[in-house]
C-alpha positions in Angstrom: -5.2 16.6 -13.5 -7.7 14.3 -15.3 -5.3 13.9 -18.2 -2.4 13.0 -16.0 -4.5 10.1 -14.5 -5.4 8.9 -18.0 -1.7 9.1 -19.0 -0.7 6.9 -16.0 -3.5 4.4 -16.9 -2.2 4.2 -20.4 1.4 3.6 -19.1 0.1 0.8 -16.8 -1.7 -0.7 -19.8 1.5 -0.7 -21.8 3.3 -2.4 -18.9 0.7 -5.1 -18.8 0.9 -5.7 -22.6 4.7 -5.9 -22.3 4.5 -8.3 -19.4 2.1 -10.5 -21.3 4.4 -10.5 -24.4 7.4 -11.3 -22.2 5.6 -14.3 -20.6 4.5 -15.6 -24.0 8.1 -15.4 -25.3 7.8 -12.7 -27.8 10.4 -10.5 -26.1 13.8 -11.7 -27.2 17.3 -10.8 -26.0 20.3 -10.6 -28.3 22.7 -11.9 -25.6 22.2 -15.7 -25.4 23.2 -15.7 -21.7 20.5 -13.2 -20.8 18.0 -15.1 -23.1 18.7 -18.3 -21.1 18.0 -16.5 -17.8 14.8 -15.1 -19.3 13.6 -18.5 -20.4 14.3 -20.0 -17.0 12.4 -17.2 -15.3 9.5 -17.7 -17.6 9.5 -21.5 -16.9 9.4 -20.9 -13.1 7.0 -18.0 -12.9 5.0 -18.1 -16.2 1.6 -19.2 -14.9 1.1 -16.4 -12.3 2.8 -13.8 -14.5 0.4 -14.5 -17.3 -2.5 -14.2 -14.9 -1.2 -10.9 -13.5 -0.6 -9.5 -17.0 -4.1 -10.4 -18.1 -5.6 -8.9 -15.0 -3.6 -5.7 -15.4 -4.6 -5.4 -19.0 -8.3 -6.0 -18.3 -8.5 -3.6 -15.4 -6.6 -0.8 -17.2 -8.7 -1.2 -20.3 -11.9 -0.8 -18.2 -10.3 2.2 -16.3 -9.3 3.9 -19.6 -12.8 3.4 -21.1 -14.5 4.8 -18.0 -12.0 7.7 -17.8 -12.6 8.7 -21.4 -16.3 8.4 -20.9 -16.0 10.7 -17.9 -13.9 13.2 -19.8 -16.5 13.3 -22.6 -19.4 14.3 -20.3 
């Protein structure tokens, strides 16, 4: 069960990294119509999404480090 928790923490870390890359504009869409919608969404919600992504990344990094430390003892 301990490894399952670690797995989900890693999944949430990946989600946080993807969200941060999305907010920064590194995630591109091939369809220009969808890309325009993504750009508009980032303009409207970028500041709080960036904060949420940074918070998620930092919390999950700490959780993963503590979880690995716990598994090693």
